[in-house]
C-alpha positions in Angstrom: 0.0 0.0 0.0 1.4 3.3 -1.1 0.8 6.7 0.5 2.0 8.6 -2.6 -0.5 10.2 -5.0 -0.9 8.2 -8.2 -1.2 11.4 -10.4 -0.4 15.0 -10.0 -3.4 17.1 -8.8 -3.8 20.2 -10.9 -3.9 23.7 -9.4 -7.5 24.0 -10.3 -8.5 20.8 -8.6 -6.4 21.7 -5.5 -8.0 25.2 -5.3 -11.5 23.7 -5.8 -10.9 21.5 -2.8 -9.6 24.5 -0.7 -12.6 26.7 -1.7 -14.9 24.9 0.7 -12.8 25.6 3.7 -14.2 28.9 5.0 -15.3 30.6 8.2 -18.9 30.9 9.0 -20.5 33.9 10.9 -21.1 33.3 14.6 -24.7 32.2 15.5 -26.2 34.9 17.7 -29.4 34.7 19.8 -31.2 37.3 21.9 -30.6 37.2 25.7 -33.9 36.1 27.4 -33.3 38.6 30.2 -31.9 41.8 28.6 -32.4 41.2 24.9 -28.8 41.7 24.0 -27.3 39.5 21.2 -25.1 36.7 22.6 -23.7 33.4 21.6 -26.0 30.5 22.5 -25.3 28.3 25.6 -23.0 31.0 27.1 -23.3 33.6 29.8 -24.5 37.0 28.5 -21.8 39.6 28.6 -24.2 42.5 29.0 -26.2 41.3 32.1 -24.2 38.2 33.3 -27.2 35.9 33.2 -27.7 32.4 31.8 -31.1 30.7 31.5 -32.8 33.7 33.2 -30.5 33.3 36.3 -27.8 35.7 37.2 -24.5 33.8 37.1 -21.9 36.6 37.0 -22.3 40.1 38.6 -21.6 42.8 36.0 -20.6 46.3 37.1 
């Protein structure tokens, strides 16, 4: 069993493969307490709450 490629991959084929590797925009949801946009399943940076409970005190 050989690990070497059988044929040379062209630049177009190589670049087509790499074209699918891209970043996606972060998914944001509204905080249930203050309405600020936040990442899901994380503590809100604006009010410090998670699941309608205050977890972190914010100054």
